C-alpha positions, 0 to 999 in steps of 0.5 A: 334044594341047592340054588346058585344064582348070579346077579349083576346090578347096575346100582350096587346092592342097596343097603350093603356097606361094601359098595361105593354108594356108601361114601366110604370108598370116596373117603378111602380115596381122599386120604393119603398114606405117607408115601415118599423117600426114605429120608422123608419118611425117616422124619415122618414127613415133616418137610413142609419148611425144609424142601430139598427132598423129592417128596417134600414137594408133595407137602409144599411145592416150594421145596423144589426151589431149595435144591442147589443141584439137579437130582434123580431118585427112586425108592423101593418099599417093603410094606407089611401089615398085621390085623388083629381082629375081634368079632363077636366071640372070636379073635383072629390075626391076618398078615400081609406083605408087599414089595414095590417101587413107590417113588421116582423123581427128577428135579432140574435146577436152572440158575439165572444169575439175576438178583431177584429170581436167582434160580428156577426149578422144574420137577417131576415126582411120582408117589404111590399114595395108597397100596391096596395089595396089603388090604386083606383080612378074614374074620369069623364069629357066631351070631344069631342073625345071618344072611337069610335075615338080611335078604328077608329084611329087604323083601319085607321093608325095601319098598319104602318101608313096605314089602315088595309084591311077589309078582313084581319081584318074579313071575310065579311060573318062573319061580316054579320053573323046572329044577334044572333050568338054566336062565340066560340073559336073553330069558331073564334080562328084560323081565328084571330090567325094572329091578333096582337097588333094594328090589334086586336084593329082595329078588336075589333072596327070594329066587335063591330060596333063602326067603319064602313068600308067605303066599304064592300070589302076585299081590303077596307082600310078606316074606319069611326066612328059611334060615334058623337063628344060629350061624357061623360067619366067615367074612373075607375082604380082599383088595388089590391095586393102588392110588398114584399121584404125579406132581408136575412142579415149578419153583423159584428162589426169590432173593436169598430168603424166599422160595415159591412153587406150584404143582399140577397133580395127576391122580390115578386109581385102580382097585379090585375088591372082593367082599364075601360072607359065608354063613353056615347053619350052626344047628337049630331049625334052619332049612338053609344049610349055607349061604354064600354072598360075594361081591366083586367091584373093579374101580378105576378113576382119574383126578386133577388137583393143584398146590401152591406153596412158599418157604421163607427164612426170616432169620438165618437158621429158621425156615417157615412154610405154608402150602395149600392143597386144592380139592382133587376132582375125580371121575370114577368108573365101576364094574360090579358083579354079585353072586349068591350061593345057597343050599336049601333042603336036599334037592339040587337046583342050579339057577344062573343068570349068565350071558351068551358065553357063560361069563359073569355079567358086569354092569358099569356106572360112573360118578364124580366126587371132590375131595377136601382141600388142605392147608399146611403150616410148617417150621424148621430150625437148623442147628449149626448145620448139623441138626434139624428140628422140623414140625408140620401141621395140616388142617383138612375138613372132610365134611367138604367131601362132595359127590358131584353126580346126581345119583350120589348126592344123597350121600352128601348130607350123610357126609355132613353129619358123619365127618368133620375137621381133622388135624395132622401133626408131623415132627421130625429130626435129623443129625449129621455126622461128617467123615472124610473119605478120599479127601472129601467130606461126607456125612452120616445122617440119623433121623427120627420122627413122629406122626399123628393123624386125627380120624375124619369121623365125628363118632367116638367109635368110628370106622376109621380111628386116629393113627399114631406112627413112629419112624427112624432112618439112616443115610450116607452121602458119598460125593454126588450119591446119597443112600437112605434107609428108613423104617416106620410103623403106624398103628390104628384101630378101626371098626368094620361092619359087614352090612348097613342093615341087619348084620350090623355087629362091628368087628374091631380091627387093630392094624399095625403097618410097617414100612422098610424103605430104601432110596437111591439119589444121584446128582445129575449136574 
């Protein structure tokens, strides 16, 4: 019989690796990609001691006080990502590409004419810190365990290690209901309101027919799988959306050698995610022909953080910088829907849990979490006003990632065990070549950079690996206008596990992300 069943869960599916009850989503929102202008990315973001660039204030807010004139800028970004995936016995490749406006800023410089506070600055900067539109991949493989084993596991052990009573999961008369009956929310909703987490998972397997009770009695607690031991897996992950950061900056130049600044930051998250696993029986003694498990999660959130920073010139050509990034305090909302399709035997049966208008039912939940804080130390040396060498080092302790909502606090101990301290190193250089045009001196600029980001995981084989990136760029100054272009490529090896239980084989994913960036900057006054 063919069974199709829709279930919307208030608590995301207990035990599934794809849901936000696993701290992986919060970790993903806690990390930032290298957003910014083409000049900034051409030096791999090594701007903590330099300033004078819109994106530099996202590293060190004192960077706005280095400006000598008011400016406006925006950037266009082409983001391409390639995934080389190795899962079980199969290798595959996915490629994605996206074009967007990833940066906009405006900076105002107000000279004071005073010897102590020589100028004050106000700036606004927008950066896209994550682009989920290129976070899509599909992989394949053949395995002995499948979704039938996964759902059977929760039926037998999801109740604190023991099986759920059959009468608790579903009334027997409802289980044996007429083949073509359609279940509406008003029929089923009240009867299953008591099911949460692992019980919902067990219920979904039983009512779909891929999990069979050993006895049709209310007190039965034992279940068997109707599936075989040879499956063709097809797993798909698709995300779209963004994480944006907005810097509202204030800076000052004190005397000739010290710059200070602060940012008040607003953060926004908008993400739609689809997770799907289809298992097709690959011979053997399976009564189940196929199982298709799909989950859709829509996440929105907003956050607040602040930054403090200073830059000093102890000698003429040397600049030193230090900055502090506070935690970001996020408030999140999720909407979730889960669908399970199955074909068992030959008889058709459609079972659907729908609302009055036959639209998918969405359940919402809210939670709060706090990201880790970070410290950055920077140094830059200017050579004969022609060349720059710059280095940034950032320290961040990801074991300080903390859920603040009572329904998520159990994850905090897991975070303490799994995550730890990280170091990020950014090195960049720029060389300027003057040329004459219309009687004025302009400049060509050539740039290169290197970036290393340590994995936040303590494990040697981790869901997120170390990241290594290289960059290059070119720019030209034409009076009050500057045109910059850059290209950077980042490589990282991650592992991905479809579920936290039973289906725990890891896919190795080698990602290569390339970004081509163009920035237009104009002097205002």
